[in-house]
ChimeraX commands (.cxc) that place a marker at each C-alpha (Angstrom):
marker #1 position -0.87,21.30,-10.63 radius 0.5
marker #1 position 2.13,19.40,-9.30 radius 0.5
marker #1 position 2.38,15.62,-9.11 radius 0.5
marker #1 position 1.74,15.50,-5.36 radius 0.5
marker #1 position -1.39,17.60,-5.67 radius 0.5
marker #1 position -2.59,15.41,-8.53 radius 0.5
marker #1 position -2.27,12.33,-6.33 radius 0.5
marker #1 position -4.16,14.09,-3.54 radius 0.5
marker #1 position -6.99,14.96,-5.94 radius 0.5
marker #1 position -7.13,11.37,-7.23 radius 0.5
marker #1 position -7.26,10.04,-3.67 radius 0.5
marker #1 position -10.12,12.40,-2.84 radius 0.5
marker #1 position -12.05,11.18,-5.89 radius 0.5
marker #1 position -11.54,7.57,-4.76 radius 0.5
marker #1 position -12.69,8.31,-1.22 radius 0.5
marker #1 position -15.76,10.21,-2.42 radius 0.5
marker #1 position -16.75,7.38,-4.76 radius 0.5
marker #1 position -16.39,4.84,-1.95 radius 0.5
marker #1 position -18.62,6.91,0.32 radius 0.5
marker #1 position -21.17,7.21,-2.50 radius 0.5
marker #1 position -21.23,3.44,-2.95 radius 0.5
marker #1 position -21.65,2.92,0.77 radius 0.5
marker #1 position -24.62,5.30,0.81 radius 0.5
marker #1 position -26.27,3.53,-2.13 radius 0.5
marker #1 position -26.86,0.51,0.10 radius 0.5
marker #1 position -25.83,-2.14,-2.43 radius 0.5
marker #1 position -23.39,-4.86,-1.45 radius 0.5
marker #1 position -19.83,-3.62,-1.68 radius 0.5
marker #1 position -18.55,-7.20,-1.68 radius 0.5
marker #1 position -20.59,-8.50,-4.65 radius 0.5
marker #1 position -18.24,-10.02,-7.23 radius 0.5
marker #1 position -18.87,-8.39,-10.59 radius 0.5
marker #1 position -15.83,-9.07,-12.83 radius 0.5
marker #1 position -12.44,-10.71,-13.03 radius 0.5
marker #1 position -9.43,-8.45,-12.41 radius 0.5
marker #1 position -6.03,-8.33,-14.07 radius 0.5
marker #1 position -4.58,-10.72,-11.47 radius 0.5
marker #1 position -7.21,-13.34,-12.33 radius 0.5
marker #1 position -9.25,-13.04,-9.14 radius 0.5
marker #1 position -12.89,-11.98,-8.95 radius 0.5
marker #1 position -13.24,-8.28,-8.18 radius 0.5
marker #1 position -15.88,-6.72,-5.97 radius 0.5
marker #1 position -18.27,-3.96,-6.99 radius 0.5
marker #1 position -16.41,-1.64,-4.64 radius 0.5
marker #1 position -12.98,-2.26,-6.20 radius 0.5
marker #1 position -14.29,-1.94,-9.75 radius 0.5
marker #1 position -16.32,1.22,-9.14 radius 0.5
marker #1 position -13.62,3.05,-7.19 radius 0.5
marker #1 position -11.02,2.15,-9.79 radius 0.5
marker #1 position -13.35,3.31,-12.58 radius 0.5
marker #1 position -13.74,6.68,-10.87 radius 0.5
marker #1 position -9.96,7.04,-10.68 radius 0.5
marker #1 position -9.40,6.09,-14.32 radius 0.5
marker #1 position -12.11,8.45,-15.55 radius 0.5
marker #1 position -10.62,11.29,-13.51 radius 0.5
marker #1 position -7.17,10.63,-14.96 radius 0.5
marker #1 position -8.55,10.57,-18.50 radius 0.5
marker #1 position -10.80,13.61,-18.08 radius 0.5
marker #1 position -7.87,15.68,-16.81 radius 0.5
marker #1 position -5.30,14.09,-19.13 radius 0.5
marker #1 position -2.84,13.58,-16.30 radius 0.5
marker #1 position 0.60,12.69,-17.73 radius 0.5
marker #1 position 0.88,9.04,-16.70 radius 0.5
marker #1 position 0.38,5.52,-17.90 radius 0.5
marker #1 position -1.58,3.55,-15.31 radius 0.5
marker #1 position -0.89,0.23,-13.60 radius 0.5
marker #1 position -3.79,-0.84,-11.44 radius 0.5
marker #1 position -5.07,-3.88,-9.60 radius 0.5
marker #1 position -8.25,-4.45,-11.58 radius 0.5
marker #1 position -7.68,-3.08,-15.11 radius 0.5
marker #1 position -3.96,-3.88,-15.37 radius 0.5
marker #1 position -1.50,-1.81,-17.43 radius 0.5
marker #1 position -3.05,1.05,-19.40 radius 0.5
marker #1 position -0.67,2.66,-21.88 radius 0.5
marker #1 position -1.32,6.37,-22.45 radius 0.5
marker #1 position 1.99,7.28,-24.06 radius 0.5
marker #1 position 3.85,8.59,-21.01 radius 0.5
marker #1 position 7.12,7.54,-19.38 radius 0.5
marker #1 position 5.82,7.78,-15.81 radius 0.5
marker #1 position 3.38,5.22,-14.43 radius 0.5
marker #1 position 0.65,5.80,-11.86 radius 0.5
marker #1 position 0.49,2.68,-9.67 radius 0.5
marker #1 position -2.99,2.30,-8.15 radius 0.5
marker #1 position -4.59,0.17,-5.49 radius 0.5
marker #1 position -8.11,1.63,-5.43 radius 0.5
marker #1 position -9.06,0.01,-2.12 radius 0.5
marker #1 position -6.28,-1.65,-0.16 radius 0.5
marker #1 position -7.81,-3.66,2.67 radius 0.5
marker #1 position -10.88,-4.64,0.65 radius 0.5
marker #1 position -12.08,-7.22,3.19 radius 0.5
marker #1 position -12.04,-4.57,5.90 radius 0.5
marker #1 position -13.97,-2.15,3.71 radius 0.5
marker #1 position -16.56,-4.73,2.69 radius 0.5
marker #1 position -17.22,-5.75,6.29 radius 0.5
marker #1 position -17.25,-2.36,7.97 radius 0.5
marker #1 position -13.81,-2.52,9.59 radius 0.5
marker #1 position -12.51,1.08,9.42 radius 0.5
marker #1 position -8.96,0.39,8.28 radius 0.5
marker #1 position -8.47,0.60,4.51 radius 0.5
marker #1 position -6.95,3.01,2.02 radius 0.5
marker #1 position -6.41,4.19,-1.51 radius 0.5
marker #1 position -2.73,3.82,-2.42 radius 0.5
marker #1 position -1.09,5.78,-5.26 radius 0.5
marker #1 position 2.49,6.06,-6.47 radius 0.5
marker #1 position 4.39,7.44,-9.45 radius 0.5
marker #1 position 7.27,5.43,-10.86 radius 0.5
marker #1 position 8.97,4.66,-14.15 radius 0.5
marker #1 position 9.79,0.95,-14.39 radius 0.5
marker #1 position 9.92,-0.64,-10.94 radius 0.5
marker #1 position 9.52,-0.18,-7.21 radius 0.5
marker #1 position 12.95,1.35,-6.64 radius 0.5
marker #1 position 12.05,4.09,-9.16 radius 0.5
marker #1 position 9.10,5.38,-7.12 radius 0.5
marker #1 position 9.27,9.18,-6.98 radius 0.5
marker #1 position 6.09,10.03,-5.05 radius 0.5
marker #1 position 3.81,7.95,-2.84 radius 0.5
marker #1 position 0.42,8.95,-1.46 radius 0.5
marker #1 position -1.85,6.89,0.81 radius 0.5
marker #1 position -5.21,8.10,2.09 radius 0.5
marker #1 position -6.97,6.36,4.97 radius 0.5
marker #1 position -10.49,6.27,3.53 radius 0.5
marker #1 position -12.46,6.05,6.83 radius 0.5
marker #1 position -10.50,8.78,8.67 radius 0.5
marker #1 position -9.34,10.98,5.81 radius 0.5
marker #1 position -5.73,10.97,7.09 radius 0.5
marker #1 position -3.17,11.49,4.35 radius 0.5
marker #1 position 0.36,10.12,4.15 radius 0.5
marker #1 position 2.84,11.04,1.47 radius 0.5
marker #1 position 6.48,11.11,0.50 radius 0.5
marker #1 position 8.49,12.71,-2.27 radius 0.5
marker #1 position 11.88,11.18,-2.99 radius 0.5
marker #1 position 14.55,13.15,-1.16 radius 0.5
marker #1 position 12.02,15.41,0.59 radius 0.5
marker #1 position 10.86,13.30,3.53 radius 0.5
marker #1 position 7.60,11.64,4.57 radius 0.5
marker #1 position 4.53,13.31,6.05 radius 0.5
marker #1 position 1.21,12.67,7.74 radius 0.5
marker #1 position -1.29,15.50,7.26 radius 0.5
marker #1 position 1.62,17.86,6.71 radius 0.5
marker #1 position 3.66,16.82,9.77 radius 0.5
marker #1 position 7.05,15.19,9.20 radius 0.5
marker #1 position 7.29,11.46,9.95 radius 0.5
marker #1 position 10.37,9.88,11.44 radius 0.5
marker #1 position 10.92,6.20,12.22 radius 0.5
marker #1 position 12.70,6.85,15.52 radius 0.5
marker #1 position 15.21,4.55,17.20 radius 0.5
marker #1 position 13.14,4.10,20.38 radius 0.5
marker #1 position 11.44,0.71,20.36 radius 0.5
marker #1 position 7.74,0.10,21.00 radius 0.5
marker #1 position 7.92,-3.73,20.99 radius 0.5
marker #1 position 4.94,-3.84,18.62 radius 0.5
marker #1 position 5.24,-5.92,15.45 radius 0.5
marker #1 position 2.78,-5.98,12.54 radius 0.5
marker #1 position 2.88,-9.55,11.21 radius 0.5
marker #1 position 0.59,-11.32,8.74 radius 0.5
marker #1 position -0.69,-14.45,10.52 radius 0.5
marker #1 position -3.37,-15.79,8.16 radius 0.5
marker #1 position -3.64,-19.27,6.69 radius 0.5
marker #1 position -0.87,-18.57,4.14 radius 0.5
marker #1 position 1.61,-17.28,6.72 radius 0.5
marker #1 position 5.06,-18.87,6.74 radius 0.5
marker #1 position 6.46,-20.66,9.78 radius 0.5
marker #1 position 8.93,-17.83,10.16 radius 0.5
marker #1 position 6.07,-15.34,10.56 radius 0.5
marker #1 position 5.00,-17.14,13.73 radius 0.5
marker #1 position 8.59,-17.20,14.95 radius 0.5
marker #1 position 8.87,-13.46,14.47 radius 0.5
marker #1 position 5.53,-12.83,16.16 radius 0.5
marker #1 position 6.69,-14.67,19.27 radius 0.5
marker #1 position 9.57,-12.23,19.63 radius 0.5
marker #1 position 7.32,-9.23,20.27 radius 0.5
marker #1 position 5.32,-8.24,23.30 radius 0.5
marker #1 position 2.45,-7.05,21.09 radius 0.5
marker #1 position 1.46,-8.24,17.61 radius 0.5
marker #1 position -1.13,-6.89,15.19 radius 0.5
marker #1 position -2.47,-8.21,11.86 radius 0.5
marker #1 position -4.79,-5.50,10.55 radius 0.5
marker #1 position -5.56,-6.46,6.95 radius 0.5
marker #1 position -4.33,-3.43,5.01 radius 0.5
marker #1 position -0.69,-3.66,3.96 radius 0.5
marker #1 position -0.31,-0.03,2.91 radius 0.5
marker #1 position -1.48,1.38,6.25 radius 0.5
marker #1 position 0.19,-1.37,8.28 radius 0.5
marker #1 position 3.53,-0.66,6.64 radius 0.5
marker #1 position 3.16,3.04,7.38 radius 0.5
marker #1 position 2.96,2.28,11.11 radius 0.5
marker #1 position 6.73,1.72,10.86 radius 0.5
marker #1 position 7.18,5.18,9.33 radius 0.5
marker #1 position 5.04,6.67,12.09 radius 0.5
marker #1 position 7.12,5.06,14.83 radius 0.5
marker #1 position 4.14,3.00,16.03 radius 0.5
marker #1 position 5.47,-0.42,15.03 radius 0.5
marker #1 position 9.05,-1.64,15.08 radius 0.5
marker #1 position 8.57,-4.31,12.42 radius 0.5
marker #1 position 6.23,-4.98,9.49 radius 0.5
marker #1 position 6.45,-8.57,8.24 radius 0.5
marker #1 position 4.43,-10.22,5.48 radius 0.5
marker #1 position 5.67,-13.70,4.60 radius 0.5
marker #1 position 3.71,-16.39,2.76 radius 0.5
marker #1 position 4.57,-20.09,2.75 radius 0.5
marker #1 position 4.64,-20.89,-0.97 radius 0.5
marker #1 position 4.85,-17.58,-2.82 radius 0.5
marker #1 position 5.43,-13.90,-2.31 radius 0.5
marker #1 position 2.83,-12.15,-0.22 radius 0.5
marker #1 position 2.56,-8.71,-1.78 radius 0.5
marker #1 position 2.43,-7.05,-5.19 radius 0.5
marker #1 position 3.75,-3.66,-6.22 radius 0.5
marker #1 position 0.26,-2.12,-6.15 radius 0.5
marker #1 position -0.04,-3.00,-2.46 radius 0.5
marker #1 position 3.05,-1.18,-1.24 radius 0.5
marker #1 position 4.52,1.13,-3.90 radius 0.5
marker #1 position 3.49,4.25,-1.98 radius 0.5
marker #1 position 4.21,2.91,1.51 radius 0.5
marker #1 position 7.63,1.71,0.39 radius 0.5
marker #1 position 8.72,5.28,-0.29 radius 0.5
marker #1 position 6.98,6.67,2.81 radius 0.5
marker #1 position 8.89,4.25,5.07 radius 0.5
marker #1 position 12.21,4.94,3.37 radius 0.5
marker #1 position 11.76,8.71,3.46 radius 0.5
marker #1 position 10.89,8.46,7.18 radius 0.5
marker #1 position 14.27,6.79,7.74 radius 0.5
marker #1 position 13.11,3.19,7.83 radius 0.5
marker #1 position 14.35,0.16,5.90 radius 0.5
marker #1 position 12.43,-2.02,3.42 radius 0.5
marker #1 position 13.80,-5.48,2.59 radius 0.5
marker #1 position 12.83,-8.70,0.85 radius 0.5
marker #1 position 12.81,-12.07,2.63 radius 0.5
marker #1 position 16.53,-12.50,1.92 radius 0.5
marker #1 position 17.26,-9.22,3.72 radius 0.5
marker #1 position 18.20,-7.47,0.48 radius 0.5
marker #1 position 16.83,-4.02,-0.46 radius 0.5
marker #1 position 13.33,-4.63,-1.79 radius 0.5
marker #1 position 12.63,-4.13,-5.46 radius 0.5
marker #1 position 9.69,-5.24,-7.61 radius 0.5
marker #1 position 8.75,-5.06,-11.28 radius 0.5
marker #1 position 5.63,-3.49,-12.73 radius 0.5
marker #1 position 4.23,-6.95,-13.24 radius 0.5
marker #1 position 1.21,-8.99,-12.23 radius 0.5
marker #1 position 3.43,-12.00,-11.54 radius 0.5
marker #1 position 6.04,-10.37,-9.30 radius 0.5
marker #1 position 5.14,-11.00,-5.65 radius 0.5
marker #1 position 7.49,-10.60,-2.70 radius 0.5
marker #1 position 7.59,-11.27,1.00 radius 0.5
marker #1 position 8.28,-7.92,2.62 radius 0.5
marker #1 position 10.03,-6.66,5.75 radius 0.5
marker #1 position 9.98,-3.05,6.95 radius 0.5
marker #1 position 12.02,-1.97,9.97 radius 0.5
marker #1 position 12.37,1.30,11.83 radius 0.5
marker #1 position 16.15,0.89,11.86 radius 0.5
marker #1 position 18.80,-1.74,11.16 radius 0.5
marker #1 position 19.24,-2.65,14.85 radius 0.5
marker #1 position 15.94,-4.54,14.54 radius 0.5
marker #1 position 17.62,-7.11,12.28 radius 0.5
marker #1 position 18.46,-8.91,15.53 radius 0.5
marker #1 position 14.85,-10.13,15.88 radius 0.5
marker #1 position 15.25,-12.42,12.87 radius 0.5
marker #1 position 16.48,-15.98,13.54 radius 0.5
marker link #1:1,2 radius 0.2
marker link #1:2,3 radius 0.2
marker link #1:3,4 radius 0.2
marker link #1:4,5 radius 0.2
marker link #1:5,6 radius 0.2
marker link #1:6,7 radius 0.2
marker link #1:7,8 radius 0.2
marker link #1:8,9 radius 0.2
marker link #1:9,10 radius 0.2
marker link #1:10,11 radius 0.2
marker link #1:11,12 radius 0.2
marker link #1:12,13 radius 0.2
marker link #1:13,14 radius 0.2
marker link #1:14,15 radius 0.2
marker link #1:15,16 radius 0.2
marker link #1:16,17 radius 0.2
marker link #1:17,18 radius 0.2
marker link #1:18,19 radius 0.2
marker link #1:19,20 radius 0.2
marker link #1:20,21 radius 0.2
marker link #1:21,22 radius 0.2
marker link #1:22,23 radius 0.2
marker link #1:23,24 radius 0.2
marker link #1:24,25 radius 0.2
marker link #1:25,26 radius 0.2
marker link #1:26,27 radius 0.2
marker link #1:27,28 radius 0.2
marker link #1:28,29 radius 0.2
marker link #1:29,30 radius 0.2
marker link #1:30,31 radius 0.2
marker link #1:31,32 radius 0.2
marker link #1:32,33 radius 0.2
marker link #1:33,34 radius 0.2
marker link #1:34,35 radius 0.2
marker link #1:35,36 radius 0.2
marker link #1:36,37 radius 0.2
marker link #1:37,38 radius 0.2
marker link #1:38,39 radius 0.2
marker link #1:39,40 radius 0.2
marker link #1:40,41 radius 0.2
marker link #1:41,42 radius 0.2
marker link #1:42,43 radius 0.2
marker link #1:43,44 radius 0.2
marker link #1:44,45 radius 0.2
marker link #1:45,46 radius 0.2
marker link #1:46,47 radius 0.2
marker link #1:47,48 radius 0.2
marker link #1:48,49 radius 0.2
marker link #1:49,50 radius 0.2
marker link #1:50,51 radius 0.2
marker link #1:51,52 radius 0.2
marker link #1:52,53 radius 0.2
marker link #1:53,54 radius 0.2
marker link #1:54,55 radius 0.2
marker link #1:55,56 radius 0.2
marker link #1:56,57 radius 0.2
marker link #1:57,58 radius 0.2
marker link #1:58,59 radius 0.2
marker link #1:59,60 radius 0.2
marker link #1:60,61 radius 0.2
marker link #1:61,62 radius 0.2
marker link #1:62,63 radius 0.2
marker link #1:63,64 radius 0.2
marker link #1:64,65 radius 0.2
marker link #1:65,66 radius 0.2
marker link #1:66,67 radius 0.2
marker link #1:67,68 radius 0.2
marker link #1:68,69 radius 0.2
marker link #1:69,70 radius 0.2
marker link #1:70,71 radius 0.2
marker link #1:71,72 radius 0.2
marker link #1:72,73 radius 0.2
marker link #1:73,74 radius 0.2
marker link #1:74,75 radius 0.2
marker link #1:75,76 radius 0.2
marker link #1:76,77 radius 0.2
marker link #1:77,78 radius 0.2
marker link #1:78,79 radius 0.2
marker link #1:79,80 radius 0.2
marker link #1:80,81 radius 0.2
marker link #1:81,82 radius 0.2
marker link #1:82,83 radius 0.2
marker link #1:83,84 radius 0.2
marker link #1:84,85 radius 0.2
marker link #1:85,86 radius 0.2
marker link #1:86,87 radius 0.2
marker link #1:87,88 radius 0.2
marker link #1:88,89 radius 0.2
marker link #1:89,90 radius 0.2
marker link #1:90,91 radius 0.2
marker link #1:91,92 radius 0.2
marker link #1:92,93 radius 0.2
marker link #1:93,94 radius 0.2
marker link #1:94,95 radius 0.2
marker link #1:95,96 radius 0.2
marker link #1:96,97 radius 0.2
marker link #1:97,98 radius 0.2
marker link #1:98,99 radius 0.2
marker link #1:99,100 radius 0.2
marker link #1:100,101 radius 0.2
marker link #1:101,102 radius 0.2
marker link #1:102,103 radius 0.2
marker link #1:103,104 radius 0.2
marker link #1:104,105 radius 0.2
marker link #1:105,106 radius 0.2
marker link #1:106,107 radius 0.2
marker link #1:107,108 radius 0.2
marker link #1:108,109 radius 0.2
marker link #1:109,110 radius 0.2
marker link #1:110,111 radius 0.2
marker link #1:111,112 radius 0.2
marker link #1:112,113 radius 0.2
marker link #1:113,114 radius 0.2
marker link #1:114,115 radius 0.2
marker link #1:115,116 radius 0.2
marker link #1:116,117 radius 0.2
marker link #1:117,118 radius 0.2
marker link #1:118,119 radius 0.2
marker link #1:119,120 radius 0.2
marker link #1:120,121 radius 0.2
marker link #1:121,122 radius 0.2
marker link #1:122,123 radius 0.2
marker link #1:123,124 radius 0.2
marker link #1:124,125 radius 0.2
marker link #1:125,126 radius 0.2
marker link #1:126,127 radius 0.2
marker link #1:127,128 radius 0.2
marker link #1:128,129 radius 0.2
marker link #1:129,130 radius 0.2
marker link #1:130,131 radius 0.2
marker link #1:131,132 radius 0.2
marker link #1:132,133 radius 0.2
marker link #1:133,134 radius 0.2
marker link #1:134,135 radius 0.2
marker link #1:135,136 radius 0.2
marker link #1:136,137 radius 0.2
marker link #1:137,138 radius 0.2
marker link #1:138,139 radius 0.2
marker link #1:139,140 radius 0.2
marker link #1:140,141 radius 0.2
marker link #1:141,142 radius 0.2
marker link #1:142,143 radius 0.2
marker link #1:143,144 radius 0.2
marker link #1:144,145 radius 0.2
marker link #1:145,146 radius 0.2
marker link #1:146,147 radius 0.2
marker link #1:147,148 radius 0.2
marker link #1:148,149 radius 0.2
marker link #1:149,150 radius 0.2
marker link #1:150,151 radius 0.2
marker link #1:151,152 radius 0.2
marker link #1:152,153 radius 0.2
marker link #1:153,154 radius 0.2
marker link #1:154,155 radius 0.2
marker link #1:155,156 radius 0.2
marker link #1:156,157 radius 0.2
marker link #1:157,158 radius 0.2
marker link #1:158,159 radius 0.2
marker link #1:159,160 radius 0.2
marker link #1:160,161 radius 0.2
marker link #1:161,162 radius 0.2
marker link #1:162,163 radius 0.2
marker link #1:163,164 radius 0.2
marker link #1:164,165 radius 0.2
marker link #1:165,166 radius 0.2
marker link #1:166,167 radius 0.2
marker link #1:167,168 radius 0.2
marker link #1:168,169 radius 0.2
marker link #1:169,170 radius 0.2
marker link #1:170,171 radius 0.2
marker link #1:171,172 radius 0.2
marker link #1:172,173 radius 0.2
marker link #1:173,174 radius 0.2
marker link #1:174,175 radius 0.2
marker link #1:175,176 radius 0.2
marker link #1:176,177 radius 0.2
marker link #1:177,178 radius 0.2
marker link #1:178,179 radius 0.2
marker link #1:179,180 radius 0.2
marker link #1:180,181 radius 0.2
marker link #1:181,182 radius 0.2
marker link #1:182,183 radius 0.2
marker link #1:183,184 radius 0.2
marker link #1:184,185 radius 0.2
marker link #1:185,186 radius 0.2
marker link #1:186,187 radius 0.2
marker link #1:187,188 radius 0.2
marker link #1:188,189 radius 0.2
marker link #1:189,190 radius 0.2
marker link #1:190,191 radius 0.2
marker link #1:191,192 radius 0.2
marker link #1:192,193 radius 0.2
marker link #1:193,194 radius 0.2
marker link #1:194,195 radius 0.2
marker link #1:195,196 radius 0.2
marker link #1:196,197 radius 0.2
marker link #1:197,198 radius 0.2
marker link #1:198,199 radius 0.2
marker link #1:199,200 radius 0.2
marker link #1:200,201 radius 0.2
marker link #1:201,202 radius 0.2
marker link #1:202,203 radius 0.2
marker link #1:203,204 radius 0.2
marker link #1:204,205 radius 0.2
marker link #1:205,206 radius 0.2
marker link #1:206,207 radius 0.2
marker link #1:207,208 radius 0.2
marker link #1:208,209 radius 0.2
marker link #1:209,210 radius 0.2
marker link #1:210,211 radius 0.2
marker link #1:211,212 radius 0.2
marker link #1:212,213 radius 0.2
marker link #1:213,214 radius 0.2
marker link #1:214,215 radius 0.2
marker link #1:215,216 radius 0.2
marker link #1:216,217 radius 0.2
marker link #1:217,218 radius 0.2
marker link #1:218,219 radius 0.2
marker link #1:219,220 radius 0.2
marker link #1:220,221 radius 0.2
marker link #1:221,222 radius 0.2
marker link #1:222,223 radius 0.2
marker link #1:223,224 radius 0.2
marker link #1:224,225 radius 0.2
marker link #1:225,226 radius 0.2
marker link #1:226,227 radius 0.2
marker link #1:227,228 radius 0.2
marker link #1:228,229 radius 0.2
marker link #1:229,230 radius 0.2
marker link #1:230,231 radius 0.2
marker link #1:231,232 radius 0.2
marker link #1:232,233 radius 0.2
marker link #1:233,234 radius 0.2
marker link #1:234,235 radius 0.2
marker link #1:235,236 radius 0.2
marker link #1:236,237 radius 0.2
marker link #1:237,238 radius 0.2
marker link #1:238,239 radius 0.2
marker link #1:239,240 radius 0.2
marker link #1:240,241 radius 0.2
marker link #1:241,242 radius 0.2
marker link #1:242,243 radius 0.2
marker link #1:243,244 radius 0.2
marker link #1:244,245 radius 0.2
marker link #1:245,246 radius 0.2
marker link #1:246,247 radius 0.2
marker link #1:247,248 radius 0.2
marker link #1:248,249 radius 0.2
marker link #1:249,250 radius 0.2
marker link #1:250,251 radius 0.2
marker link #1:251,252 radius 0.2
marker link #1:252,253 radius 0.2
marker link #1:253,254 radius 0.2
marker link #1:254,255 radius 0.2
marker link #1:255,256 radius 0.2
marker link #1:256,257 radius 0.2
view
């Protein structure tokens, strides 16, 4: 089984476990333990992650694991499986059908990502990219075209920077949908021109949030930058957080003051 097929199988396990939990009728949002980042983790996050880790162990897939809840798990391999078991947890816990499982394979950092796979859990849609081989949705090639839609995806919550509001005012339409992996992919799909997550006092996103989407956008022909407009890179670290910009093409740099 190749690496891409392994990620697809892992994503299917995660989706199946989520649907099982939903059918059980217990609260998905109940806080049951403290995750590697220090925050309290919900039953949903813990149980879906456990299903992924057990599947990796049972099949002895050739990766270490870096995941949101359990942290870094050393298994003696040089490649690392980066896992966000449920990206968009608030959406999932409250019945908003926009959340995913996000998986990527890397070695040491974001710029090393070789394969990214994101599965929209409610719809079953699959997005993936292999370095140098393009990006795909359900087997169809994705391309971040030059034609503008004048739709920006911008985080506008209580932690949003002043610049986020400035950027939002430059678009005819703005969305803030609560799932960074799927929101970022809208740039790869040619739906959104700009993806912009910027917090006031610290970086907005961690590597688990966007490792897969990073490669999908780049392989679709888009650009992924940090807040200083440099090519984005991140460490396999709980502390490394970055504000993130994704653009369909470099002509969209003109929207930034």
